[in-house]
C-alpha positions as a Markdown table, in Angstrom:
| # | Residue | x | y | z |
|---|---|---|---|---|
| 1 | Unk | 12.6 | 175.3 | -111.0 |
| 2 | Unk | 12.9 | 172.5 | -108.3 |
| 3 | Unk | 15.9 | 170.1 | -108.3 |
| 4 | Unk | 14.0 | 167.3 | -106.7 |
| 5 | Unk | 12.6 | 164.3 | -108.6 |
| 6 | Unk | 10.8 | 161.1 | -107.7 |
| 7 | Unk | 10.9 | 157.6 | -109.4 |
| 8 | Unk | 8.0 | 155.4 | -108.6 |
| 9 | Unk | 7.6 | 151.6 | -109.6 |
| 10 | Unk | 4.8 | 149.6 | -109.6 |
| 11 | Unk | 4.8 | 145.6 | -109.7 |
| 12 | Unk | 7.7 | 143.3 | -110.1 |
| 13 | Unk | 11.0 | 144.6 | -111.4 |
| 14 | Unk | 13.6 | 142.8 | -113.7 |
| 15 | Unk | 16.8 | 144.2 | -112.4 |
| 16 | Unk | 18.9 | 144.4 | -115.4 |
| 17 | Unk | 16.2 | 146.0 | -117.6 |
| 18 | Unk | 15.2 | 148.3 | -114.8 |
| 19 | Unk | 18.9 | 149.4 | -114.3 |
| 20 | Unk | 19.4 | 149.9 | -117.9 |
| 21 | Unk | 16.3 | 152.1 | -118.4 |
| 22 | Unk | 17.3 | 154.0 | -115.2 |
| 23 | Unk | 20.8 | 154.7 | -116.7 |
| 24 | Unk | 19.1 | 155.9 | -120.0 |
| 25 | Unk | 16.8 | 158.2 | -118.1 |
| 26 | Unk | 19.7 | 159.6 | -115.9 |
| 27 | Unk | 21.7 | 160.2 | -119.1 |
| 28 | Unk | 18.9 | 162.2 | -120.2 |
| 29 | Unk | 18.4 | 164.2 | -117.2 |
| 30 | Unk | 22.1 | 165.0 | -117.2 |
| 31 | Unk | 21.5 | 167.4 | -120.2 |
| 32 | Unk | 18.9 | 169.4 | -117.9 |
| 33 | Unk | 20.6 | 169.2 | -114.7 |
| 34 | Unk | 23.3 | 172.0 | -114.3 |
| 35 | Unk | 25.5 | 171.2 | -111.3 |
| 36 | Unk | 26.1 | 174.0 | -108.9 |
| 37 | Unk | 29.8 | 173.1 | -108.7 |
| 38 | Unk | 31.1 | 172.9 | -112.4 |
| 39 | Unk | 34.7 | 171.6 | -110.7 |
| 40 | Unk | 33.1 | 168.3 | -110.0 |
| 41 | Unk | 34.0 | 165.7 | -112.9 |
| 42 | Unk | 31.4 | 163.2 | -112.8 |
| 43 | Unk | 27.7 | 162.8 | -112.0 |
| 44 | Unk | 28.6 | 160.7 | -109.2 |
| 45 | Unk | 30.7 | 163.2 | -107.6 |
| 46 | Unk | 28.0 | 165.9 | -108.1 |
| 47 | Unk | 25.4 | 163.5 | -106.3 |
| 48 | Unk | 27.8 | 162.7 | -103.6 |
| 49 | Unk | 28.4 | 166.5 | -103.2 |
| 50 | Unk | 24.7 | 167.5 | -103.2 |
| 51 | Unk | 24.0 | 164.6 | -100.4 |
| 52 | Unk | 26.8 | 166.0 | -98.5 |
| 53 | Unk | 25.1 | 169.5 | -98.7 |
| 54 | Unk | 21.8 | 168.0 | -97.5 |
| 55 | Unk | 23.3 | 166.5 | -94.4 |
| 56 | Unk | 24.8 | 169.9 | -93.3 |
């Protein structure tokens, strides 16, 4: 299973509504995403760690 996903938008975005819907989508996805390093506390830490791994 690939751990990559793309979010595409069309048209004009209402920033507040978009942010809220993205946060809801991310919350739903968190159930299915299994972090490689379970010692990381939050999703933010997991994302930072994954970005750092990609730069190496």
